[in-house]
DOTI-278231 format. One record per atom (N, C-alpha, C): residue in one letter; atom name; x, y, z. Coordinates in pm, whole numbers, plus 50000, padded with zeros to 5 digits. Atoms other than C-alpha are relative to their C-alpha. Layout:
% DOTI-278231
R / A / CA / X / Y / Z
...
This chain:
% DOTI-278231
R / M / N / 50084 / 49881 / 50000
R / M / CA / 50000 / 50000 / 50000
R / M / C / 50087 / 50124 / 50000
R / K / N / 49931 / 49872 / 50006
R / K / CA / 50099 / 50357 / 49942
R / K / C / 49912 / 50109 / 50062
R / R / N / 50067 / 49880 / 49950
R / R / CA / 50012 / 50687 / 50106
R / R / C / 50029 / 50111 / 49901
R / I / N / 49986 / 49889 / 50094
R / I / CA / 49950 / 50974 / 49866
R / I / C / 49953 / 50127 / 50070
R / E / N / 50035 / 49870 / 49946
R / E / CA / 49955 / 51332 / 49990
R / E / C / 50008 / 50100 / 49885
R / A / N / 50004 / 49904 / 50110
R / A / CA / 49850 / 51598 / 49741
R / A / C / 49957 / 50136 / 50054
R / V / N / 50034 / 49863 / 49964
R / V / CA / 49855 / 51971 / 49810
R / V / C / 49951 / 50067 / 49873
R / I / N / 50061 / 49941 / 50120
R / I / CA / 49620 / 52146 / 49567
R / I / C / 49934 / 50133 / 50034
R / R / N / 50074 / 49875 / 49982
R / R / CA / 49440 / 52475 / 49517
R / R / C / 49857 / 49967 / 50048
R / P / N / 50133 / 50028 / 49946
R / P / CA / 49109 / 52496 / 49709
R / P / C / 49891 / 49988 / 49895
R / H / N / 50107 / 50003 / 50100
R / H / CA / 48897 / 52564 / 49401
R / H / C / 50007 / 49876 / 49910
R / K / N / 49987 / 50123 / 50078
R / K / CA / 49024 / 52239 / 49243
R / K / C / 49954 / 49876 / 50078
R / Q / N / 50035 / 50113 / 49915
R / Q / CA / 48914 / 52019 / 49535
R / Q / C / 49881 / 49920 / 49947
R / A / N / 50121 / 50071 / 50047
R / A / CA / 48566 / 51933 / 49402
R / A / C / 50028 / 49923 / 49871
R / Y / N / 49967 / 50066 / 50126
R / Y / CA / 48704 / 51848 / 49057
R / Y / C / 50084 / 49874 / 50024
R / V / N / 49913 / 50114 / 49970
R / V / CA / 48973 / 51619 / 49200
R / V / C / 49919 / 49889 / 50068
R / L / N / 50081 / 50100 / 49930
R / L / CA / 48727 / 51445 / 49435
R / L / C / 49905 / 49928 / 49905
R / A / N / 50090 / 50062 / 50097
R / A / CA / 48479 / 51385 / 49152
R / A / C / 50075 / 49904 / 49908
R / A / N / 49919 / 50087 / 50087
R / A / CA / 48753 / 51242 / 48930
R / A / C / 50047 / 49876 / 50076
R / L / N / 49960 / 50115 / 49919
R / L / CA / 48878 / 51018 / 49212
R / L / C / 49882 / 49904 / 50018
R / A / N / 50119 / 50085 / 49983
R / A / CA / 48523 / 50890 / 49269
R / A / C / 49973 / 49920 / 49873
R / R / N / 50018 / 50073 / 50125
R / R / CA / 48496 / 50800 / 48900
R / R / C / 50102 / 49887 / 49986
R / L / N / 49896 / 50102 / 50001
R / L / CA / 48816 / 50601 / 48949
R / L / C / 49976 / 49894 / 50108
R / G / N / 50033 / 50095 / 49894
R / G / CA / 48660 / 50425 / 49248
R / G / C / 50068 / 50030 / 50133
R / I / N / 49932 / 49959 / 49876
R / I / CA / 48862 / 50611 / 49515
R / I / C / 49906 / 50094 / 50075
R / T / N / 50095 / 49919 / 49924
R / T / CA / 48619 / 50739 / 49778
R / T / C / 50045 / 50029 / 50142
R / N / N / 49947 / 49975 / 49865
R / N / CA / 48824 / 50730 / 50100
R / N / C / 50113 / 50101 / 49992
R / V / N / 49904 / 49891 / 50008
R / V / CA / 49000 / 51065 / 50111
R / V / C / 49984 / 50086 / 50125
R / T / N / 50001 / 49905 / 49889
R / T / CA / 49094 / 51283 / 50407
R / T / C / 50044 / 50134 / 49945
R / I / N / 49969 / 49866 / 50051
R / I / CA / 49098 / 51657 / 50338
R / I / C / 50031 / 50092 / 50118
R / I / N / 49958 / 49907 / 49895
R / I / CA / 49283 / 51910 / 50551
R / I / C / 50015 / 50138 / 49939
R / E / N / 49981 / 49862 / 50043
R / E / CA / 49249 / 52284 / 50505
R / E / C / 50131 / 50049 / 50060
R / T / N / 49868 / 49960 / 49953
R / T / CA / 49596 / 52431 / 50528
R / T / C / 50043 / 50129 / 49932
R / L / N / 49941 / 49882 / 50062
R / L / CA / 49812 / 52728 / 50436
R / L / C / 50138 / 49963 / 49951
R / G / N / 49868 / 50030 / 50054
R / G / CA / 50124 / 52722 / 50224
R / G / C / 50072 / 50127 / 49959
R / L / N / 49917 / 49891 / 50048
R / L / CA / 50408 / 52950 / 50131
R / L / C / 50073 / 49947 / 49878
R / C / N / 49944 / 50049 / 50126
R / C / CA / 50503 / 52903 / 49769
R / C / C / 50133 / 50067 / 49972
R / D / N / 49869 / 49949 / 50035
R / D / CA / 50847 / 52954 / 49626
R / D / C / 50006 / 50020 / 49850
R / P / N / 49969 / 49876 / 49931
R / P / CA / 50919 / 53210 / 49492
R / P / C / 49875 / 50081 / 50027
R / P / N / 50121 / 49928 / 49963
R / P / CA / 50671 / 53441 / 49663
R / P / C / 49972 / 50127 / 49922
R / N / N / 50023 / 49876 / 50073
R / N / CA / 50700 / 53725 / 49411
R / N / C / 49903 / 49984 / 49882
R / Y / N / 50100 / 50018 / 50103
R / Y / CA / 50450 / 53570 / 49168
R / Y / C / 49868 / 50059 / 50049
R / S / N / 50124 / 49937 / 49955
R / S / CA / 50136 / 53784 / 49187
R / S / C / 49886 / 49901 / 50010
R / Q / N / 50108 / 50097 / 49997
R / Q / CA / 49919 / 53477 / 49123
R / Q / C / 49997 / 49922 / 50131
R / I / N / 49996 / 50084 / 49881
R / I / CA / 50034 / 53301 / 49439
R / I / C / 50031 / 50077 / 50127
R / Y / N / 49962 / 49923 / 49882
R / Y / CA / 50148 / 53579 / 49673
R / Y / C / 49902 / 50116 / 50014
R / D / N / 50100 / 49896 / 49976
R / D / CA / 49879 / 53801 / 49820
R / D / C / 50046 / 50088 / 50115
R / P / N / 49954 / 49913 / 49892
R / P / CA / 50022 / 54097 / 50014
R / P / C / 49891 / 50032 / 50103
R / A / N / 50109 / 49975 / 49906
R / A / CA / 49678 / 54147 / 50170
R / A / C / 49984 / 49885 / 50099
R / N / N / 50011 / 50118 / 49916
R / N / CA / 49712 / 53799 / 50322
R / N / C / 50132 / 49977 / 50076
R / V / N / 49872 / 50010 / 49930
R / V / CA / 50036 / 53874 / 50509
R / V / C / 49974 / 49969 / 50147
R / D / N / 50011 / 50040 / 49861
R / D / CA / 50062 / 53700 / 50844
R / D / C / 50083 / 50096 / 50086
R / A / N / 49933 / 49900 / 49918
R / A / CA / 50149 / 53957 / 51114
R / A / C / 50121 / 49943 / 50074
R / E / N / 49893 / 50060 / 49920
R / E / CA / 50369 / 53715 / 51310
R / E / C / 50123 / 49968 / 49916
R / T / N / 49887 / 50042 / 50083
R / T / CA / 50584 / 53588 / 51023
R / T / C / 50034 / 50097 / 49889
R / G / N / 49976 / 49907 / 50110
R / G / CA / 50549 / 53866 / 50766
R / G / C / 49997 / 49934 / 49865
R / T / N / 50005 / 50072 / 50128
R / T / CA / 50478 / 53613 / 50493
R / T / C / 49857 / 49993 / 49949
R / G / N / 50131 / 50015 / 50061
R / G / CA / 50190 / 53580 / 50251
R / G / C / 49966 / 49852 / 49988
R / L / N / 50037 / 50141 / 50001
R / L / CA / 50035 / 53242 / 50325
R / L / C / 49879 / 49980 / 49910
R / V / N / 50102 / 50026 / 50100
R / V / CA / 49816 / 53092 / 50055
R / V / C / 49915 / 49880 / 50043
R / P / N / 50085 / 50115 / 49965
R / P / CA / 49512 / 52869 / 50129
R / P / C / 50023 / 49885 / 49903
R / K / N / 49982 / 50122 / 50078
R / K / CA / 49562 / 52512 / 50010
R / K / C / 49915 / 49890 / 50061
R / R / N / 50066 / 50119 / 49948
R / R / CA / 49398 / 52171 / 50052
R / R / C / 50101 / 49886 / 49993
R / L / N / 49916 / 50118 / 49995
R / L / CA / 49592 / 51862 / 50159
R / L / C / 49909 / 49879 / 49992
R / L / N / 50077 / 50123 / 50016
R / L / CA / 49437 / 51541 / 50027
R / L / C / 50089 / 49884 / 50042
R / L / N / 49928 / 50116 / 49949
R / L / CA / 49544 / 51224 / 50204
R / L / C / 49926 / 49875 / 49959
R / L / N / 50061 / 50123 / 50051
R / L / CA / 49478 / 50888 / 50037
R / L / C / 50090 / 49881 / 50031
R / F / N / 49929 / 50126 / 49987
R / F / CA / 49578 / 50529 / 50104
R / F / C / 49950 / 49911 / 49887
R / V / N / 50041 / 50076 / 50118
R / V / CA / 49577 / 50322 / 49785
R / V / C / 50088 / 49877 / 49982
R / E / N / 49923 / 50120 / 50036
R / E / CA / 49688 / 49982 / 49660
R / E / C / 50108 / 50040 / 49900
R / D / N / 49886 / 49970 / 50086
R / D / CA / 50016 / 49973 / 49469
R / D / C / 49961 / 50018 / 49853
R / D / N / 50038 / 49992 / 50140
R / D / CA / 49845 / 49917 / 49134
R / D / C / 49913 / 50123 / 49969
R / Q / N / 50081 / 49880 / 50020
R / Q / CA / 49630 / 50230 / 49185
R / Q / C / 50082 / 50128 / 50000
R / V / N / 49919 / 49880 / 49981
R / V / CA / 49918 / 50469 / 49246
R / V / C / 50014 / 50082 / 49873
R / Q / N / 49976 / 49925 / 50123
R / Q / CA / 50001 / 50566 / 48887
R / Q / C / 49873 / 50066 / 49945
R / P / N / 50122 / 49934 / 50048
R / P / CA / 49639 / 50625 / 48775
R / P / C / 49956 / 50116 / 50091
R / V / N / 50039 / 49893 / 49907
R / V / CA / 49572 / 50831 / 49090
R / V / C / 50091 / 50121 / 49983
R / L / N / 49906 / 49888 / 50020
R / L / CA / 49887 / 51041 / 49041
R / L / C / 49969 / 50077 / 49873
R / E / N / 50031 / 49933 / 50127
R / E / CA / 49804 / 51113 / 48678
R / E / C / 49869 / 50077 / 50009
R / L / N / 50131 / 49934 / 49987
R / L / CA / 49443 / 51196 / 48766
R / L / C / 50012 / 50130 / 50080
R / I / N / 49984 / 49880 / 49918
R / I / CA / 49538 / 51441 / 49042
R / I / C / 50079 / 50106 / 49925
R / Q / N / 49913 / 49906 / 50071
R / Q / CA / 49811 / 51598 / 48833
R / Q / C / 49924 / 50073 / 49889
R / T / N / 50072 / 49936 / 50111
R / T / CA / 49586 / 51663 / 48533
R / T / C / 49879 / 50079 / 50048
R / T / N / 50121 / 49933 / 49954
R / T / CA / 49274 / 51760 / 48728
R / T / C / 50031 / 50126 / 50080
R / A / N / 49966 / 49885 / 49915
R / A / CA / 49448 / 52001 / 48970
R / A / C / 50079 / 50108 / 49925
R / L / N / 49915 / 49909 / 50076
R / L / CA / 49651 / 52173 / 48697
R / L / C / 49924 / 50125 / 49955
R / T / N / 50052 / 49875 / 50057
R / T / CA / 49582 / 52540 / 48622
R / T / C / 50101 / 50060 / 49903
R / G / N / 49895 / 49947 / 50086
R / G / CA / 49914 / 52608 / 48450
R / G / C / 50073 / 50118 / 50061
R / R / N / 49933 / 49889 / 49932
R / R / CA / 50017 / 52875 / 48701
R / R / C / 50090 / 49946 / 50110
R / P / N / 49915 / 50044 / 49888
R / P / CA / 50294 / 52852 / 48962
R / P / C / 49915 / 49983 / 50125
R / G / N / 50071 / 50024 / 49876
R / G / CA / 50173 / 52712 / 49291
R / G / C / 49882 / 49906 / 49989
R / D / N / 50111 / 50093 / 50017
R / D / CA / 49934 / 52449 / 49153
R / D / C / 50000 / 49889 / 50105
R / G / N / 49997 / 50101 / 49895
R / G / CA / 50053 / 52200 / 49414
R / G / C / 50117 / 49906 / 49990
R / I / N / 49893 / 50101 / 49994
R / I / CA / 50269 / 51901 / 49491
R / I / C / 49937 / 49869 / 50045
R / I / N / 50050 / 50133 / 49962
R / I / CA / 50214 / 51527 / 49529
R / I / C / 50118 / 49919 / 50053
R / A / N / 49898 / 50086 / 49942
R / A / CA / 50412 / 51292 / 49753
R / A / C / 49942 / 49860 / 50019
R / V / N / 50040 / 50139 / 49985
R / V / CA / 50399 / 50912 / 49766
R / V / C / 50094 / 49934 / 50100
R / S / N / 49921 / 50070 / 49899
R / S / CA / 50515 / 50704 / 50064
R / S / C / 49958 / 49854 / 50006
R / Q / N / 50027 / 50142 / 49981
R / Q / CA / 50542 / 50330 / 50118
R / Q / C / 49945 / 49976 / 50140
R / L / N / 50056 / 50037 / 49871
R / L / CA / 50329 / 50184 / 50398
R / L / C / 50034 / 49855 / 50030
R / D / N / 49972 / 50137 / 49958
R / D / CA / 50440 / 49877 / 50588
R / D / C / 49873 / 49932 / 50050
R / Q / N / 50122 / 50058 / 49945
R / Q / CA / 50105 / 49827 / 50757
R / Q / C / 49895 / 50108 / 50012
R / I / N / 50112 / 49910 / 49980
R / I / CA / 49763 / 49986 / 50770
R / I / C / 49893 / 49921 / 50075
R / L / N / 50096 / 50068 / 49915
R / L / CA / 49503 / 49899 / 51031
R / L / C / 49881 / 50093 / 50022
R / R / N / 50121 / 49921 / 49979
R / R / CA / 49145 / 50022 / 51049
R / R / C / 49959 / 49992 / 50147
R / I / N / 50053 / 49999 / 49865
R / I / CA / 48999 / 50123 / 51383
R / I / C / 49856 / 49952 / 49991
R / R / N / 50133 / 50063 / 50009
R / R / CA / 48694 / 49899 / 51429
R / R / C / 49957 / 49952 / 50137
R / P / N / 50049 / 50055 / 49872
R / P / CA / 48470 / 49776 / 51709
R / P / C / 50061 / 49863 / 50027
R / K / N / 49942 / 50127 / 49960
R / K / CA / 48604 / 49479 / 51905
R / K / C / 49920 / 49885 / 49942
R / G / N / 50063 / 50117 / 50057
R / G / CA / 48532 / 49151 / 51733
R / G / C / 49967 / 50012 / 49853
R / E / N / 50028 / 49984 / 50142
R / E / CA / 48469 / 49300 / 51389
R / E / C / 50128 / 49971 / 49922
R / P / N / 49878 / 50040 / 50071
R / P / CA / 48712 / 49143 / 51142
R / P / C / 50057 / 50114 / 49914
R / Q / N / 49932 / 49907 / 50089
R / Q / CA / 48967 / 49347 / 50953
R / Q / C / 49983 / 49953 / 49856
R / P / N / 50006 / 50043 / 50141
R / P / CA / 48915 / 49347 / 50575
R / P / C / 50140 / 49960 / 49955
R / P / N / 49869 / 50042 / 50049
R / P / CA / 49195 / 49171 / 50389
R / P / C / 50071 / 50114 / 49926
R / R / N / 49918 / 49897 / 50067
R / R / CA / 49478 / 49395 / 50267
R / R / C / 50113 / 49933 / 49928
């Protein structure tokens, strides 16, 4: 199994989720987050009105999608996220893939674990 973390623009979230559902991927965790893109002088990604008083940086709203998928699903999911989340402007996002040694669902006592 693999863990896929994708940071995308907020307005692309619904499109990515719909495309994942068409692929049969419906278990997704979504975290609202802020990001600082590099370099911050692009007007499309750096909003001086959104400057954090404590750090003095322009933090940009992002969505972090967290998925756990079988090894054979990784490539189709990566391609789907990459094409669906693309706007063509700097700061569209990033995708990371990690290997999982074990995954265990939290279930009531006595309920069997599905095979993995």
